[in-house]
C-alpha positions as CSV (number, residue, x, y, z in Angstrom):
1,M,0.0,0.0,0.0
2,N,1.4,3.4,-1.0
3,D,1.2,6.7,1.0
4,L,-1.7,8.1,-1.0
5,A,-3.8,4.9,-0.6
6,K,-3.5,5.4,3.2
7,I,-5.5,8.7,2.9
8,K,-8.7,6.7,2.6
9,F,-8.4,5.6,6.3
10,F,-8.6,9.2,7.7
11,P,-11.9,10.0,9.1
12,K,-13.7,12.8,7.1
13,R,-16.4,13.6,9.7
14,S,-16.8,13.5,13.5
15,L,-20.0,13.3,15.5
16,K,-21.3,16.6,16.8
17,A,-23.1,16.2,20.2
18,Y,-25.9,18.4,21.4
19,D,-27.9,18.4,24.6
20,G,-31.0,16.0,24.5
21,M,-29.7,13.9,21.5
22,S,-30.7,10.4,21.4
23,V,-27.8,8.0,21.8
24,T,-28.9,5.0,19.8
25,A,-26.7,2.1,18.8
26,D,-25.8,3.5,15.5
27,I,-24.8,6.9,17.2
28,W,-22.8,5.0,19.8
29,E,-21.0,3.0,17.0
30,M,-20.4,6.1,14.8
31,A,-18.7,7.9,17.8
32,H,-16.5,4.9,18.5
33,N,-15.6,4.1,14.9
34,E,-14.3,7.6,14.6
35,H,-11.5,6.8,17.1
36,R,-10.9,3.5,15.7
37,D,-10.3,5.0,12.2
38,D,-8.2,7.6,13.8
39,M,-6.0,5.1,15.4
40,R,-5.8,3.0,12.1
41,S,-4.8,6.0,10.0
42,H,-2.1,6.9,12.5
43,L,-0.7,3.5,12.6
44,L,-0.5,3.3,8.8
45,S,0.6,6.8,8.1
46,M,3.1,7.5,11.0
47,H,4.3,3.8,11.4
48,K,4.1,0.9,8.9
49,P,2.3,-2.4,8.7
50,G,4.3,-5.3,10.2
51,I,5.4,-6.9,13.4
52,I,5.4,-4.5,16.6
53,C,7.0,-6.8,18.9
54,G,7.5,-10.6,19.6
55,L,6.1,-13.2,17.1
56,E,9.5,-14.7,16.9
57,I,9.6,-18.1,15.1
58,K,11.7,-21.0,16.3
59,A,11.9,-24.6,15.0
60,N,11.5,-27.4,17.5
61,D,14.7,-28.9,19.0
62,P,15.1,-31.7,18.3
63,A,13.5,-30.8,14.9
64,D,10.2,-32.1,13.8
65,H,7.3,-30.5,11.8
66,Y,6.5,-28.0,14.5
67,V,7.5,-24.4,14.9
68,F,6.8,-22.1,17.8
69,I,5.4,-18.6,17.6
70,S,6.2,-16.4,20.7
71,P,3.4,-13.9,22.0
72,G,3.6,-10.4,20.3
73,A,1.7,-7.9,18.2
74,A,1.5,-6.8,14.6
75,V,-0.5,-4.4,12.5
76,D,-1.9,-5.4,9.1
77,E,-2.2,-3.2,6.0
78,L,-5.7,-2.1,7.1
79,G,-4.4,-0.9,10.5
80,H,-5.9,-3.7,12.5
81,V,-3.8,-4.5,15.6
82,I,-3.3,-8.3,16.0
83,I,-2.4,-9.6,19.4
84,V,-1.1,-13.2,20.0
85,D,-1.2,-13.4,23.7
86,Q,0.4,-17.0,24.1
87,T,3.0,-19.1,22.5
88,I,1.5,-21.1,19.6
89,A,2.8,-24.5,18.2
90,Y,2.2,-24.6,14.5
91,D,2.2,-27.9,12.8
92,F,3.6,-28.2,9.1
93,G,3.0,-32.0,9.2
94,D,0.1,-31.9,6.8
95,E,1.6,-29.6,4.3
96,G,3.0,-31.3,1.1
97,A,6.2,-30.3,-0.8
98,G,6.4,-26.6,-1.9
99,S,7.1,-23.1,-0.8
100,Y,5.0,-22.0,2.1
101,K,4.3,-18.6,3.8
102,L,3.4,-18.6,7.4
103,L,0.8,-15.8,7.8
104,L,-0.9,-14.0,10.6
105,G,-4.3,-12.4,10.0
106,Y,-7.0,-10.5,11.8
107,A,-10.4,-11.8,12.7
108,E,-13.3,-10.7,14.8
109,H,-16.8,-12.0,15.7
110,E,-19.7,-11.0,17.9
111,K,-19.8,-12.6,21.4
112,E,-22.3,-12.4,24.2
113,I,-21.1,-12.2,27.7
114,S,-23.3,-14.7,29.5
115,E,-23.4,-12.8,32.9
116,T,-24.6,-9.5,31.6
117,K,-26.0,-10.5,28.2
118,T,-23.8,-7.7,26.8
119,K,-22.7,-8.3,23.2
120,V,-19.0,-7.5,22.3
121,M,-16.8,-7.7,19.2
122,Q,-14.0,-10.4,20.1
123,H,-10.8,-9.5,18.4
124,E,-8.9,-12.7,17.4
125,Y,-6.1,-13.9,15.1
126,I,-5.7,-16.5,12.5
127,I,-2.3,-18.4,11.8
128,A,-2.0,-20.4,8.7
129,A,0.5,-21.5,6.1
130,R,-0.3,-20.6,2.6
131,Q,1.4,-21.2,-0.8
132,T,-0.3,-18.0,-2.2
133,L,-1.3,-14.8,-0.4
134,P,-5.1,-14.5,0.6
135,K,-7.1,-11.6,-0.6
136,Q,-7.4,-10.1,3.0
137,P,-4.5,-8.4,4.5
138,V,-1.9,-10.7,6.4
139,V,1.4,-10.1,8.3
140,E,4.1,-12.7,7.1
141,L,5.9,-14.4,10.0
142,A,8.2,-16.8,8.1
143,R,8.7,-18.8,4.8
144,V,9.8,-22.3,4.4
145,L,10.5,-24.4,1.4
146,I,9.3,-28.0,2.3
147,S,10.8,-30.9,0.6
148,G,8.0,-33.3,1.4
149,K,5.1,-34.0,3.7
150,G,6.2,-34.5,7.3
151,S,9.6,-33.0,6.7
152,S,11.3,-31.6,9.8
153,I,11.7,-27.9,9.9
154,R,14.8,-26.4,11.3
155,D,16.1,-23.0,12.0
156,A,18.5,-21.7,9.2
157,K,22.3,-22.2,9.7
158,D,22.9,-19.3,7.5
159,P,19.9,-16.7,7.9
160,Y,20.9,-15.0,4.7
161,Q,20.5,-18.1,2.6
162,P,18.2,-20.6,4.1
163,K,18.0,-24.0,2.5
164,K,15.2,-26.5,2.1
165,D,13.2,-27.2,5.3
166,E,14.8,-24.3,7.0
167,L,12.8,-21.2,8.3
168,D,13.3,-18.2,6.0
169,L,13.0,-15.0,8.0
170,R,14.3,-12.6,5.4
171,Y,10.8,-11.4,4.3
172,R,9.5,-10.5,7.9
173,N,8.5,-6.9,8.4
174,D,9.8,-6.7,11.9
175,R,12.1,-3.6,11.5
176,P,10.0,-0.4,11.5
177,D,13.2,1.6,10.4
178,I,13.6,-0.5,7.2
179,L,12.5,1.8,4.3
180,N,12.6,-0.7,1.4
181,R,13.3,-4.3,0.5
182,I,15.3,-5.3,-2.7
183,T,15.3,-8.9,-4.0
184,V,18.6,-9.9,-6.0
185,G,19.1,-13.1,-8.0
186,V,22.8,-14.0,-8.1
187,V,24.3,-16.1,-10.8
188,T,27.9,-17.0,-11.2
189,F,29.9,-18.8,-13.8
190,P,31.3,-21.0,-12.5
191,S,28.2,-21.6,-10.2
192,D,30.2,-22.6,-7.1
193,N,31.9,-19.2,-6.6
194,D,31.5,-18.9,-2.9
195,R,33.7,-15.8,-2.6
196,V,31.2,-13.8,-4.6
197,Y,28.4,-14.8,-2.1
198,D,30.7,-14.0,1.0
199,S,31.0,-10.4,-0.5
200,W,27.1,-10.1,-1.0
201,R,26.8,-11.2,2.7
202,V,28.7,-8.1,3.8
203,L,26.8,-5.8,1.6
204,I,23.4,-7.2,2.9
205,R,24.4,-6.2,6.4
206,E,25.8,-2.8,5.5
207,M,22.9,-1.8,3.2
208,E,20.6,-2.3,6.3
209,T,22.9,-0.1,8.5
210,M,23.8,2.6,5.8
211,L,20.5,3.0,4.1
212,R,17.9,1.1,6.1
213,I,17.4,-1.1,2.9
214,K,17.0,-4.9,3.3
215,L,18.5,-7.0,0.6
216,V,17.3,-10.3,0.1
217,V,19.9,-12.3,-2.0
218,E,19.2,-15.7,-3.7
219,L,21.9,-17.8,-5.3
220,L,20.5,-19.1,-8.6
221,P,22.0,-22.2,-10.3
222,E,21.0,-21.2,-13.8
223,I,19.6,-18.3,-15.9
224,D,16.0,-19.3,-16.6
225,D,12.5,-17.9,-16.0
226,R,12.9,-17.9,-12.2
227,I,14.9,-14.6,-12.6
228,N,11.5,-12.8,-13.4
229,T,10.7,-12.8,-9.6
230,Y,13.7,-10.5,-8.6
231,D,14.0,-6.9,-8.5
232,M,17.5,-7.2,-10.2
233,I,19.9,-9.9,-11.3
234,Y,23.7,-9.9,-10.9
235,I,25.8,-12.1,-13.1
236,G,29.5,-12.7,-12.4
237,G,31.7,-14.4,-15.0
238,A,35.0,-16.1,-14.9
239,G,36.8,-18.5,-17.1
240,G,35.7,-20.1,-20.3
241,Y,31.8,-20.1,-20.6
242,D,29.2,-18.6,-22.9
243,L,25.8,-17.4,-22.7
244,N,23.5,-19.6,-25.0
245,N,20.7,-18.2,-27.0
246,T,18.0,-19.2,-24.3
247,Q,19.9,-17.5,-21.6
248,I,20.3,-14.3,-23.7
249,S,16.6,-14.4,-24.7
250,V,15.6,-14.6,-20.9
251,L,17.8,-11.9,-19.9
252,K,16.7,-9.7,-22.7
253,A,13.1,-10.0,-21.8
254,Y,13.8,-9.6,-18.2
255,Y,15.7,-6.4,-18.9
256,N,13.1,-5.1,-21.4
257,S,10.4,-5.4,-18.7
258,G,12.0,-2.6,-16.8
259,K,14.3,-4.6,-14.3
260,G,17.9,-4.1,-13.7
261,L,21.2,-6.0,-14.5
262,L,24.6,-5.9,-12.7
263,L,27.3,-7.6,-14.7
264,E,30.9,-8.3,-13.4
265,G,33.8,-9.7,-15.2
266,L,35.4,-11.8,-12.4
267,D,38.4,-12.3,-14.9
268,S,39.3,-11.2,-18.3
269,E,37.6,-14.2,-20.0
270,G,34.6,-13.9,-18.1
271,G,34.6,-10.2,-18.8
272,K,34.7,-10.6,-22.4
273,V,31.5,-12.7,-22.6
274,L,29.6,-10.2,-20.4
275,R,31.0,-7.1,-22.3
276,K,29.6,-8.6,-25.5
277,F,26.0,-9.0,-24.0
278,A,26.3,-5.5,-22.4
279,D,27.1,-4.0,-25.9
280,S,24.0,-5.7,-27.3
281,L,21.9,-3.7,-24.8
282,K,23.7,-0.5,-25.8
283,A,25.8,0.0,-22.8
284,V,28.3,2.8,-23.1
285,Q,31.2,4.0,-21.1
286,A,29.9,5.6,-17.9
287,D,30.1,9.3,-17.7
288,P,30.2,10.6,-14.1
289,E,28.6,13.8,-15.0
290,K,25.6,12.2,-16.7
291,V,24.9,8.8,-15.0
292,E,22.8,8.9,-11.9
293,L,24.9,5.9,-10.6
294,F,27.5,8.3,-9.5
295,H,25.1,10.7,-7.7
296,R,23.0,8.7,-5.3
297,P,22.8,7.6,-2.5
298,F,26.4,8.4,-2.3
299,F,28.2,11.0,-4.3
300,F,31.1,10.0,-6.4
301,R,33.1,12.2,-8.8
302,V,35.0,9.0,-10.1
303,P,34.5,5.2,-9.4
304,P,36.7,3.4,-6.8
305,E,40.3,3.4,-7.5
306,Q,40.4,-0.2,-9.1
307,I,37.7,0.8,-11.7
308,T,39.2,2.9,-14.5
309,A,36.8,4.7,-16.8
310,N,37.4,2.3,-19.7
311,R,36.2,-0.7,-17.6
312,L,32.8,0.7,-16.6
313,F,29.8,0.7,-19.0
314,C,26.2,1.7,-18.4
315,A,22.7,1.8,-19.9
316,E,19.4,2.5,-18.1
317,K,19.4,0.1,-15.0
318,L,22.3,-1.8,-16.5
319,V,25.9,-1.8,-15.3
320,F,28.8,-3.9,-16.6
321,C,32.3,-3.7,-15.0
322,N,35.3,-5.6,-16.1
323,A,37.0,-4.8,-12.8
324,P,36.4,-6.1,-9.3
325,I,33.3,-4.8,-7.7
326,T,32.1,-7.6,-5.3
327,S,35.4,-8.8,-3.8
328,P,36.3,-5.3,-2.2
329,W,32.9,-5.5,-0.3
330,S,34.6,-8.2,1.9
331,G,37.8,-6.4,2.2
332,E,39.9,-8.0,-0.6
333,L,41.2,-6.8,-3.9
334,N,43.4,-9.0,-6.1
335,E,44.4,-11.1,-2.9
336,E,45.4,-7.9,-1.1
337,L,43.6,-6.8,2.1
338,L,42.1,-3.3,1.9
339,H,42.1,-0.7,4.5
340,R,38.9,0.4,6.3
341,E,38.5,3.5,4.1
342,E,38.9,1.5,1.0
343,I,36.3,-1.1,2.1
344,R,33.9,1.7,3.1
345,T,34.3,3.4,-0.3
346,N,33.4,0.2,-2.2
347,L,30.4,-0.5,0.1
348,E,29.1,2.9,-0.7
349,W,29.8,2.3,-4.3
350,G,27.9,-1.1,-3.9
351,A,24.9,0.8,-2.5
352,N,24.9,3.0,-5.6
353,L,25.1,0.1,-7.8
354,I,22.1,-1.7,-6.1
355,T,20.0,1.5,-6.1
356,Y,20.8,2.2,-9.8
357,C,19.9,-1.2,-11.0
358,A,17.0,-1.9,-8.8
359,G,15.5,1.7,-8.9
């Protein structure tokens, strides 16, 4: 929901009382709904939907098909406050193989207090695992890719890259200070380039600290239609390989849909392949005076020292670099350790690259 959509929740009138007025059920409801709408509009405009506190998710130990949800509170996209007042054990045992979202929803129903016969609206919650989002607003608590019915669910060993049957907490909205989330699909040739992922791990952490942007990075084994679910795609190429016609078609369709590409030559041979592809998308040498890449969120007059002008090429939402861009994020350049100032410069440059390609 964007900021303009939230305007509809603001009350546009208030009840005017006068002596002798008849306070009917409708009048009473109107008076109290005004305050409820005020609170909902405040929560949505001054704060954000998501988890307020608690609602932490932990797998059972030893692992089985149960996970435990701690007490807590959340706000959905309609401004409803959802309270979970006790620890909940959720059973994934009946779910078959597939990707599931563990969701928290708001519910209410009319209830009569037997002693006084007074009717109240009982506010409640619903917790369910779904493969698709329902039409009504919900708050995401976790995700999990289940390998088969009855699979044991575990806490993720690497929270930045959960595996099958591990809890994925990357999509939880539990940080009110986070301004945006960007999803990145990472493909490397060869596909087992762990050093590239180690560098992305550093940038993930620093983007949250520097810019309050959450990066969700997925390692992809191949270039295929799966890339369409991401805000941007990174490709790092080394050694003797080539992009086949199918891969090129998928990448061009992705780029032509308005999404961004970040291409890095991890060595000279890998750079030649990606340079040829970048040329086909009309990438040209980057001009610091004209390309927004140099101007936000951090201002650069020239790129970091290792990136000379003739090794950096840009088009709209496309960057190709035939010089190291990811390895300096983790403090290394050509097997040399970098000083803190050099690492900081390259991390800020990385933030500019992400903002430019995913913007």
